[in-house]
C-alpha positions as CSV (number, residue, x, y, z in Angstrom):
1,M,-84.3,18.0,48.4
2,Q,-83.7,21.5,47.1
3,S,-80.1,22.4,46.2
4,P,-78.6,25.1,48.4
5,V,-78.4,28.5,46.9
6,K,-74.8,29.6,46.1
7,T,-74.2,33.2,47.1
8,E,-71.7,35.5,45.3
9,A,-69.3,35.3,48.3
10,H,-69.4,31.5,48.2
11,I,-68.6,31.4,44.5
12,Q,-65.7,33.8,44.9
13,T,-64.2,31.8,47.8
14,Q,-64.5,28.6,45.7
15,G,-62.8,30.2,42.7
16,N,-59.8,31.2,44.8
17,A,-59.2,27.7,46.2
18,L,-55.9,26.1,45.0
19,S,-55.7,22.6,43.6
20,P,-52.9,20.4,45.2
21,S,-50.7,20.7,42.1
22,R,-51.0,24.5,42.0
23,W,-50.2,24.7,45.7
24,A,-47.0,22.6,45.3
25,L,-45.8,24.8,42.4
26,Q,-46.3,28.0,44.4
27,T,-44.6,26.5,47.4
28,A,-41.6,25.5,45.3
29,R,-41.3,29.0,43.9
30,L,-41.2,30.4,47.4
31,L,-38.6,27.9,48.7
32,L,-36.2,27.9,45.6
33,P,-34.3,31.1,46.5
34,L,-33.9,29.9,50.0
35,L,-32.5,26.5,48.9
36,L,-30.1,28.2,46.4
37,F,-28.9,30.5,49.2
38,L,-28.2,27.6,51.5
39,V,-26.3,25.6,48.7
40,F,-24.0,28.5,47.8
41,A,-23.5,29.4,51.4
42,G,-22.5,25.8,52.1
43,E,-20.1,25.7,49.2
44,A,-18.6,29.0,50.2
45,Q,-18.1,27.6,53.6
46,A,-16.5,24.4,52.2
47,Q,-14.2,26.2,49.7
48,T,-11.3,28.2,50.9
49,K,-9.0,30.1,48.6
50,G,-5.5,31.4,49.4
51,T,-2.0,32.1,48.3
52,T,1.2,30.4,49.6
53,A,4.3,32.3,50.6
54,E,5.8,31.3,47.2
55,G,2.9,33.0,45.4
56,L,1.0,29.8,44.4
57,V,-2.8,30.4,44.4
58,Y,-4.9,27.5,45.7
59,S,-8.4,26.5,46.5
60,A,-9.3,24.0,49.3
61,I,-12.4,22.0,48.8
62,S,-13.5,19.1,51.0
63,G,-10.1,18.8,52.6
64,Q,-8.2,18.7,49.3
65,I,-6.1,21.4,47.7
66,T,-5.8,22.3,44.0
67,I,-3.2,24.7,42.8
68,T,-5.1,27.0,40.5
69,G,-2.6,29.6,39.5
70,H,0.1,32.0,40.7
71,A,-0.1,35.5,42.2
72,V,3.5,36.5,41.2
73,S,5.6,36.0,38.1
74,L,7.3,32.6,38.4
75,S,10.8,31.8,37.2
76,G,13.4,29.2,37.7
77,S,12.5,26.0,39.5
78,V,9.2,25.5,41.3
79,S,8.3,22.7,43.7
80,I,4.6,22.0,44.2
81,P,4.1,21.5,48.0
82,A,2.7,18.1,49.1
83,S,0.4,19.9,51.6
84,I,-0.7,23.4,52.6
85,N,-1.7,24.5,56.1
86,V,-5.2,25.9,56.0
87,S,-6.7,27.2,59.3
88,G,-4.3,25.0,61.3
89,S,-4.8,21.8,59.2
90,N,-2.3,20.4,56.8
91,L,-4.4,19.6,53.7
92,P,-2.9,17.5,50.9
93,V,-2.3,19.0,47.4
94,T,-4.1,16.6,45.1
95,G,-4.4,18.6,41.9
96,I,-3.0,21.2,39.5
97,G,-5.9,23.1,37.9
98,D,-6.6,24.0,34.3
99,N,-4.3,26.7,32.9
100,A,-2.5,26.9,36.4
101,F,0.9,27.8,34.9
102,K,-0.1,28.8,31.4
103,Y,2.4,31.1,29.7
104,C,4.9,31.0,32.6
105,T,7.7,31.5,30.1
106,A,10.5,31.9,32.7
107,L,9.7,28.6,34.5
108,T,12.6,26.2,34.0
109,N,11.8,23.2,36.2
110,V,8.8,21.9,38.1
111,V,8.6,19.1,40.7
112,I,5.1,17.5,41.3
113,P,4.7,15.6,44.5
114,N,3.2,12.1,44.8
115,S,0.1,13.6,46.5
116,V,-1.0,15.1,43.1
117,T,-3.4,12.8,41.2
118,T,-4.7,15.2,38.5
119,I,-3.0,17.7,36.3
120,G,-5.5,20.0,34.5
121,Y,-5.9,21.0,30.9
122,S,-3.1,23.3,29.6
123,A,-1.6,23.4,33.1
124,F,1.9,24.2,31.7
125,Y,0.8,25.4,28.3
126,W,3.6,27.4,26.5
127,C,6.1,27.3,29.4
128,S,8.7,27.8,26.8
129,S,11.7,27.8,29.1
130,L,10.7,24.6,30.9
131,T,13.4,22.0,30.5
132,G,12.5,19.3,33.0
133,V,9.4,18.1,34.8
134,T,8.9,15.3,37.4
135,I,5.4,13.8,37.3
136,S,4.3,12.1,40.4
137,N,3.4,8.4,40.3
138,S,-0.1,9.1,41.4
139,V,-1.2,10.9,38.2
140,T,-3.5,8.9,36.1
141,W,-4.2,11.3,33.2
142,I,-2.0,13.7,31.3
143,K,-4.8,15.9,30.0
144,D,-5.1,17.8,26.7
145,S,-2.4,20.4,26.0
146,T,-0.8,19.9,29.4
147,F,2.8,20.6,28.2
148,Q,1.9,22.0,24.7
149,G,4.5,24.5,23.5
150,C,7.1,23.7,26.1
151,S,9.7,24.0,23.4
152,R,12.8,23.5,25.7
153,L,11.5,20.4,27.5
154,T,14.2,17.8,26.8
155,S,13.0,14.8,28.8
156,V,10.0,13.7,30.8
157,T,9.3,10.6,32.8
158,I,5.7,9.3,32.5
159,P,4.9,7.2,35.6
160,N,3.3,3.8,35.5
161,S,0.1,5.2,37.0
162,V,-0.7,7.1,33.8
163,T,-3.3,5.5,31.6
164,Y,-4.1,8.2,29.1
165,I,-2.0,10.8,27.3
166,G,-4.3,13.5,26.1
167,Y,-4.8,15.5,22.9
168,S,-1.7,17.7,22.2
169,A,-0.3,16.8,25.6
170,F,3.3,17.4,24.3
171,N,2.5,19.2,21.1
172,G,5.4,21.5,20.0
173,C,7.9,20.1,22.5
174,N,10.5,20.3,19.8
175,S,13.5,19.7,22.2
176,L,12.1,16.4,23.5
177,T,14.6,13.7,22.4
178,D,13.3,10.6,24.1
179,I,10.0,9.4,25.6
180,T,9.2,6.1,27.3
181,I,5.5,5.4,27.4
182,P,4.8,3.0,30.3
183,N,2.9,-0.2,30.0
184,S,-0.1,1.4,31.9
185,V,-1.0,3.7,29.0
186,T,-3.9,2.5,26.9
187,S,-4.5,5.5,24.7
188,I,-2.3,8.1,23.0
189,G,-4.4,11.1,22.1
190,G,-4.5,13.0,18.8
191,S,-1.5,15.3,18.2
192,A,0.0,14.1,21.5
193,F,3.6,14.5,20.2
194,Y,2.8,16.7,17.2
195,C,5.9,18.5,15.9
196,C,8.3,17.0,18.5
197,T,11.1,17.5,15.9
198,S,14.0,16.3,18.1
199,L,12.2,13.0,19.2
200,T,14.5,10.2,18.0
201,N,13.1,7.2,19.8
202,V,9.7,6.2,21.2
203,T,8.6,2.9,22.7
204,I,4.9,2.1,22.4
205,P,3.9,-0.7,24.8
206,N,1.5,-3.6,24.2
207,S,-1.0,-1.9,26.6
208,V,-1.8,0.8,24.0
209,T,-4.9,0.1,22.0
210,S,-5.3,3.4,20.1
211,I,-3.0,6.0,18.6
212,G,-4.9,9.2,17.8
213,D,-4.9,11.4,14.7
214,S,-1.5,13.1,14.1
215,A,-0.1,11.6,17.3
216,F,3.5,11.8,16.0
217,Y,2.9,14.2,13.1
218,Y,6.1,15.9,11.9
219,C,8.4,14.1,14.3
220,T,11.2,14.6,11.8
221,S,14.0,13.0,13.8
222,L,12.1,9.8,14.6
223,T,14.0,6.9,12.9
224,N,12.1,3.8,13.8
225,V,8.9,2.7,15.5
226,T,7.2,-0.5,16.4
227,I,3.4,-0.5,16.6
228,P,2.2,-3.4,18.8
229,G,-0.6,-5.7,17.8
230,S,-2.7,-4.3,20.7
231,V,-3.4,-1.3,18.5
232,N,-6.4,-2.0,16.2
233,L,-6.2,1.2,14.1
234,I,-3.3,3.4,13.1
235,N,-5.2,6.7,12.8
236,S,-5.0,9.3,10.1
237,H,-1.7,11.3,9.9
238,A,-0.4,9.3,12.9
239,F,3.2,9.4,11.5
240,D,2.7,11.9,8.7
241,C,5.8,13.8,7.7
242,C,8.2,11.8,9.8
243,A,10.9,12.5,7.2
244,N,13.7,10.4,8.8
245,L,11.6,7.3,9.7
246,T,13.5,4.4,8.1
247,S,11.8,1.4,9.8
248,V,8.2,0.7,10.7
249,T,7.1,-2.6,12.2
250,I,3.4,-3.1,12.1
251,S,2.6,-6.1,14.3
252,P,-0.2,-8.7,13.6
253,G,-3.4,-7.6,15.2
254,I,-3.7,-4.2,13.5
255,T,-6.7,-4.2,11.2
256,S,-6.6,-0.8,9.5
257,I,-4.2,1.8,8.3
258,A,-6.0,5.1,8.1
259,D,-5.7,8.0,5.7
260,Y,-2.3,9.7,5.5
261,A,-0.9,7.5,8.3
262,F,2.6,7.5,6.9
263,D,2.3,10.3,4.3
264,S,5.7,11.8,3.3
265,C,7.9,9.4,5.4
266,R,10.6,9.9,2.8
267,S,13.3,7.7,4.3
268,L,11.1,4.7,4.7
269,T,12.5,2.0,2.3
270,S,10.2,-1.0,2.8
271,I,6.9,-1.8,4.3
272,S,5.4,-5.2,5.1
273,I,1.8,-5.1,6.0
274,P,0.7,-8.0,8.2
275,N,-2.1,-10.4,7.3
276,G,-5.1,-9.2,9.1
277,V,-5.1,-5.6,7.9
278,T,-8.2,-5.2,5.9
279,S,-7.9,-1.6,4.5
280,I,-5.1,0.8,3.5
281,G,-6.5,4.3,3.6
282,N,-6.3,7.2,1.2
283,S,-2.7,8.6,0.8
284,A,-1.5,6.2,3.6
285,F,2.0,6.0,2.1
286,Q,1.8,9.0,-0.2
287,N,5.1,10.6,-1.2
288,C,7.3,8.0,0.6
289,T,9.9,8.7,-2.0
290,G,12.5,6.3,-0.4
291,L,10.1,3.3,-0.5
292,V,11.5,0.5,-2.6
293,S,9.3,-2.4,-1.8
294,A,5.8,-3.1,-0.4
295,T,3.8,-6.2,0.3
296,V,0.0,-6.0,0.4
297,P,-1.5,-9.2,2.0
298,G,-4.6,-11.0,0.9
299,S,-6.5,-9.8,4.0
300,V,-6.6,-6.3,2.5
301,T,-9.8,-5.8,0.4
302,S,-9.2,-2.2,-0.7
303,I,-6.2,0.0,-1.5
304,G,-7.3,3.6,-1.0
305,D,-7.0,6.6,-3.3
306,S,-3.4,7.8,-3.7
307,A,-2.3,5.2,-1.2
308,F,1.2,5.0,-2.7
309,Y,1.0,8.1,-4.8
310,G,4.4,9.7,-5.6
311,C,6.5,6.8,-4.3
312,S,9.0,7.4,-7.1
313,N,11.4,4.6,-6.1
314,L,8.8,1.9,-5.5
315,T,9.9,-0.8,-7.9
316,N,8.9,-4.0,-6.1
317,L,5.2,-4.4,-5.3
318,T,3.4,-7.6,-4.3
319,I,-0.4,-7.5,-4.3
320,S,-1.8,-10.7,-2.9
321,N,-5.0,-12.4,-3.9
322,G,-7.8,-11.0,-1.9
323,V,-7.6,-7.3,-2.8
324,N,-10.8,-6.3,-4.6
325,S,-10.3,-2.7,-5.6
326,I,-7.4,-0.4,-6.4
327,G,-8.3,3.2,-5.7
328,R,-8.0,6.4,-7.7
329,K,-4.3,7.3,-8.2
330,A,-3.3,4.5,-5.8
331,F,0.1,4.0,-7.6
332,D,0.2,7.2,-9.6
333,S,3.8,8.4,-10.3
334,T,5.5,5.4,-8.7
335,G,8.7,3.7,-9.9
336,L,7.0,0.4,-10.7
337,I,8.7,-1.7,-13.4
338,S,6.2,-4.5,-13.5
339,V,2.9,-5.2,-11.7
340,T,0.7,-8.3,-11.5
341,L,-2.9,-7.8,-10.4
342,P,-4.4,-10.9,-8.9
343,S,-7.7,-12.5,-10.0
344,S,-9.4,-11.1,-6.9
345,V,-9.1,-7.5,-8.2
346,T,-12.3,-6.4,-9.9
347,S,-11.8,-2.7,-10.3
348,I,-8.8,-0.5,-11.3
349,G,-9.5,3.0,-10.3
350,L,-9.2,6.3,-12.2
351,F,-5.5,7.3,-12.7
352,A,-4.5,4.2,-10.7
353,F,-1.1,3.8,-12.4
354,E,-0.9,7.1,-14.2
355,N,2.6,8.4,-15.0
356,C,4.4,5.2,-14.0
357,Q,7.1,6.0,-16.6
358,R,9.3,3.0,-15.8
359,L,6.4,0.5,-16.1
360,T,7.2,-2.1,-18.8
361,A,4.9,-5.0,-18.0
362,V,1.3,-5.3,-16.6
363,T,-0.5,-8.5,-15.9
364,I,-4.2,-8.0,-15.5
365,S,-5.7,-11.3,-14.3
366,N,-9.1,-12.6,-15.3
367,G,-11.5,-11.1,-12.8
368,V,-11.1,-7.4,-13.5
369,T,-14.3,-6.0,-14.9
370,D,-13.5,-2.3,-14.9
371,I,-10.4,-0.3,-16.0
372,G,-10.9,3.3,-15.0
373,A,-10.2,6.4,-17.1
374,F,-6.6,7.3,-17.4
375,A,-5.7,4.2,-15.4
376,F,-2.3,3.7,-17.3
377,Y,-2.0,7.2,-18.8
378,L,1.5,8.4,-19.6
379,C,3.1,5.0,-18.9
380,Y,5.6,5.6,-21.7
381,N,7.5,2.3,-21.5
382,L,4.5,0.0,-21.5
383,T,4.8,-1.8,-24.9
384,S,2.0,-4.3,-24.7
385,I,-1.2,-5.0,-22.8
386,N,-3.5,-8.0,-22.6
387,I,-7.1,-7.3,-21.8
388,P,-8.8,-10.4,-20.2
389,D,-12.2,-11.5,-21.2
390,S,-13.6,-10.5,-17.8
391,V,-13.2,-6.8,-18.6
392,T,-16.6,-5.2,-19.5
393,S,-15.6,-1.5,-19.6
394,I,-12.5,0.6,-20.2
395,G,-12.6,4.3,-19.4
396,D,-11.4,7.3,-21.4
397,Y,-7.7,7.5,-22.2
398,A,-7.0,4.4,-20.1
399,F,-3.8,3.6,-22.1
400,A,-3.3,6.9,-23.8
401,S,0.3,8.1,-24.4
402,C,1.7,4.6,-23.8
403,W,4.1,3.6,-26.5
404,L,2.3,0.3,-27.1
405,K,3.3,-2.0,-29.9
406,F,0.0,-3.9,-29.6
407,A,-3.0,-4.6,-27.4
408,V,-4.7,-8.0,-27.2
409,F,-8.3,-8.5,-26.3
410,M,-8.8,-12.0,-25.0
411,G,-12.6,-11.8,-25.1
412,N,-15.4,-9.9,-26.6
413,S,-15.1,-6.1,-27.1
414,P,-15.9,-4.3,-23.8
415,S,-17.6,-1.0,-23.5
416,L,-15.0,1.5,-24.6
417,G,-14.3,5.1,-23.6
418,A,-12.8,7.8,-25.8
419,S,-9.3,7.6,-27.1
420,I,-8.2,4.7,-24.9
421,F,-5.1,4.1,-27.1
422,S,-4.5,7.7,-28.1
423,G,-0.9,8.5,-28.7
424,A,0.1,4.9,-29.6
425,P,2.8,5.0,-32.4
426,A,0.9,4.6,-35.6
427,P,1.1,2.7,-37.9
428,S,3.1,0.1,-36.0
429,F,0.5,-0.3,-33.2
430,A,-2.2,-2.8,-33.8
431,V,-5.2,-4.2,-31.9
432,Y,-5.5,-8.0,-31.9
433,Y,-8.5,-10.2,-31.0
434,L,-9.2,-13.9,-31.0
435,N,-11.1,-15.8,-33.7
436,R,-14.2,-16.4,-31.4
437,A,-14.5,-12.8,-30.2
438,T,-17.4,-10.5,-31.0
439,G,-17.7,-6.8,-31.3
440,F,-14.7,-6.4,-33.7
441,D,-16.5,-5.8,-36.9
442,S,-14.0,-3.7,-38.9
443,T,-10.5,-4.0,-40.2
444,T,-9.3,-0.8,-38.3
445,W,-9.6,0.4,-34.8
446,N,-11.1,3.8,-35.0
447,D,-9.7,6.1,-32.3
448,V,-11.5,9.3,-31.3
449,S,-8.2,11.2,-31.6
450,G,-8.2,10.5,-35.3
451,N,-5.9,7.5,-35.5
452,N,-7.0,4.4,-37.2
453,F,-5.1,1.4,-36.0
454,P,-5.0,-2.0,-37.7
455,L,-7.5,-4.5,-36.2
456,V,-6.2,-8.0,-36.6
457,N,-7.9,-11.4,-36.0
458,M,-5.0,-13.3,-34.5
459,G,-6.8,-16.7,-34.7
460,T,-5.4,-18.3,-31.6
461,L,-3.8,-16.7,-28.6
462,S,-0.6,-18.8,-28.7
463,P,1.4,-19.4,-31.9
464,V,1.3,-22.8,-33.6
465,I,4.3,-24.3,-35.4
466,T,3.4,-25.2,-39.0
467,S,6.8,-26.2,-40.6
468,T,7.1,-29.7,-39.3
469,P,8.2,-32.4,-40.3
470,L,11.5,-30.9,-41.4
471,A,13.0,-31.6,-44.8
472,S,16.0,-33.9,-44.6
473,G,19.5,-32.8,-45.7
474,T,22.7,-34.3,-47.0
475,A,25.9,-34.6,-45.0
476,G,28.6,-32.3,-46.3
477,T,26.1,-30.1,-48.1
478,A,24.9,-26.7,-46.9
479,Y,21.4,-26.8,-45.4
480,T,18.8,-24.1,-44.9
481,Q,15.3,-24.3,-43.6
482,A,13.0,-21.4,-42.6
483,L,10.5,-22.3,-39.8
484,T,6.9,-21.1,-39.9
485,A,4.1,-20.6,-37.4
486,S,0.6,-19.1,-37.3
487,G,-1.5,-17.4,-34.6
488,G,-0.3,-15.2,-31.7
489,I,1.4,-12.0,-32.5
490,P,4.4,-11.8,-34.8
491,P,7.3,-11.4,-34.9
492,Y,8.2,-14.8,-33.4
493,T,11.2,-16.0,-31.5
494,W,12.5,-19.5,-32.0
495,S,14.6,-21.8,-29.9
496,I,15.4,-25.4,-29.1
497,V,14.4,-26.3,-25.5
498,S,15.7,-29.9,-25.5
499,G,17.9,-32.1,-27.7
500,S,20.1,-30.6,-30.4
501,L,20.4,-30.2,-34.2
502,P,22.9,-32.3,-36.1
503,S,26.4,-31.2,-35.6
504,G,27.3,-28.2,-37.8
505,L,23.7,-26.8,-37.9
506,S,22.3,-23.9,-35.9
507,L,19.0,-22.2,-35.3
508,D,18.8,-18.4,-35.1
509,S,16.1,-16.6,-33.2
510,S,14.2,-15.6,-36.4
511,G,13.6,-19.3,-37.1
512,V,16.2,-20.2,-39.8
513,I,18.1,-23.5,-39.5
514,S,21.4,-23.3,-41.4
515,G,24.9,-24.7,-41.7
516,T,26.7,-27.8,-43.0
517,A,26.4,-31.2,-41.2
518,N,29.2,-33.6,-41.8
519,D,27.7,-36.6,-39.9
520,I,25.2,-39.0,-41.3
521,A,22.6,-39.0,-38.5
522,T,19.1,-38.3,-37.4
523,A,18.8,-35.7,-34.5
524,N,15.7,-35.5,-32.3
525,F,14.9,-32.2,-30.5
526,T,12.1,-30.0,-29.3
527,L,11.3,-26.7,-31.0
528,Q,9.7,-23.7,-29.3
529,V,8.2,-20.6,-30.8
530,A,7.3,-17.6,-28.7
531,D,5.3,-14.6,-30.0
532,S,5.7,-10.9,-29.1
533,N,3.0,-11.3,-26.4
534,G,5.0,-13.8,-24.5
535,M,2.8,-16.7,-25.5
536,S,4.6,-19.9,-26.7
537,S,4.2,-23.5,-27.9
538,T,6.5,-26.4,-28.5
539,T,6.7,-29.5,-30.8
540,D,8.9,-32.5,-30.9
541,T,10.5,-33.1,-34.3
542,S,13.6,-34.6,-36.0
543,L,16.1,-33.8,-38.8
544,T,17.9,-36.5,-40.8
545,M,21.1,-35.9,-42.6
546,N,21.6,-38.5,-45.5
547,P,25.0,-39.6,-46.9
548,A,26.4,-37.7,-49.8
549,S,26.1,-39.2,-53.3
550,T,29.2,-40.0,-55.5
551,G,27.4,-39.1,-58.7
552,V,28.1,-42.7,-60.2
553,P,25.2,-44.9,-60.9
554,A,24.9,-48.0,-58.7
555,L,25.8,-51.4,-60.3
556,P,23.1,-54.1,-60.7
557,P,23.3,-57.0,-58.2
558,W,24.9,-59.6,-60.7
559,A,27.6,-57.0,-61.6
560,C,28.4,-56.6,-57.9
561,V,28.9,-60.4,-57.5
562,V,31.2,-60.6,-60.6
563,L,33.2,-57.6,-59.4
564,S,33.6,-58.9,-56.0
565,A,34.8,-62.3,-57.3
566,L,37.4,-60.6,-59.5
567,L,38.7,-58.5,-56.6
568,I,39.2,-61.7,-54.6
569,L,41.1,-63.4,-57.3
570,V,43.3,-60.5,-58.2
571,A,43.7,-58.6,-55.0
572,G,42.8,-61.1,-52.4
573,R,40.1,-58.9,-50.9
574,S,36.3,-58.4,-51.1
575,L,34.4,-55.3,-52.2
576,P,34.5,-52.6,-49.5
577,T,31.3,-51.8,-47.5
578,E,31.0,-48.3,-49.0
579,S,30.8,-49.3,-52.7
580,Y,28.9,-48.5,-55.8
581,C,26.7,-51.4,-54.9
582,S,25.6,-49.7,-51.7
583,R,22.0,-48.4,-51.8
584,E,22.9,-45.5,-49.6
585,R,25.5,-44.3,-52.2
586,R,23.6,-44.6,-55.4
587,L,21.8,-41.8,-57.2
588,T,18.2,-42.0,-58.0
589,P,17.8,-42.5,-61.7
């Protein structure tokens, strides 16, 4: 069958035919303006705007009214109406809109009815004369900056309906003296009470799970605070610059203290961090100059950079086993006198204990592998240091400008930075190492700064007493015996830890027994020697005092018999016990 011939008109008609998709697109283009018109017309019909007799501007939408602003300058006290008559119908006022009363600087008091459920952002921003506000018990959120800059606001009651206090909600309310946060609140936003400089008391309920950044920053009159265990994280700067904060209770349940959380709380005297906290952030307690004691529990794995920097009166510090790392400048410029680092610590950060000028003793437990550069720089009163055999590297100037008398390496020589003992008093300072150690191949410690310190093989870590048994003495005759020891680090200190010397003799701390004993006796006692590094050893020994000699030779036995018989015949008595026949009294030929 022959195909029909397509005419030009037929081809033109077929080319102009619309596919279903193209037809739908064109139809939508035609209908869209109409639909938009109907939507806006409906909204315009549903929304009614107006102004009350008092000058409050409102909008009514879907049968509910929101106060959106004011048509006249407001001053004094303002009461938000519970309802407004619109076209013959009393509609409830349910909201106060964003910025509604912003910069109403003459407004002194505002009453918010129970019908209001929402207060918008910055609703009362910078109402600098506002002294009081009553918030209805239907409001669930106090939004961001709601009362920011209300510098004369002295008190505010937050109802139990509120669950959230927004960012900067009361920022700059520097006349606010007391605030009670109800048990319904779960979150306190960042900077919520920033710079509330008159706030003396705040109660944070167990319902709160988060405290935002800088929430109570610069609340300089705040004296005490209890942070409940429901809060997981104390955010950064949360109580920064609370200069009169004297007491902080951190309840169990909190897991982290963020950066600068208590920075510059200068009146804080002690801090006990509960077990469960795993990290202390950078500068968390920086410049808490009144802080005297702090306890870091074993649950903490890291102490952040500058965590306790500048705590110039911090003298008592407990770091529990569990802490792995001590951050850069963590205890820089503190008042520490002694510190013990547990075996869990593996790393001491750069400048960690720099400028601790009262530090006299440091115990570095076996476990530390890295001592950072300048770790103990400028610790002027540190006189000795033991480096455990776990240490594999020591950074530049780690112990520079410390007035060390000696340093002891208890293992092989680690990787050493430049001038780690620079400034130690030469030539009295010496470096000691054990007999089994490797890497100490010279007789001097060559310091990059140009000092060559003696390098001494100390043999054993603890001293060993070498002067026993002691030589016996003679009763009634002056006795002197110098004790000796080897190993450890001289000079040694001697003492008797149990028992006593024969009466009349004494032991001085330098190890010299001297005096005159009058009794014939043998004394048993325990000697102890301690070296300059605090290592010691003991030994049990004795000292015998013999009877004094007359200087007359002893008689032979037959002469003693004859002499005794003559005495009996002539004097009627026998030879006395102490006689020239006594072995104890005769001189050795």
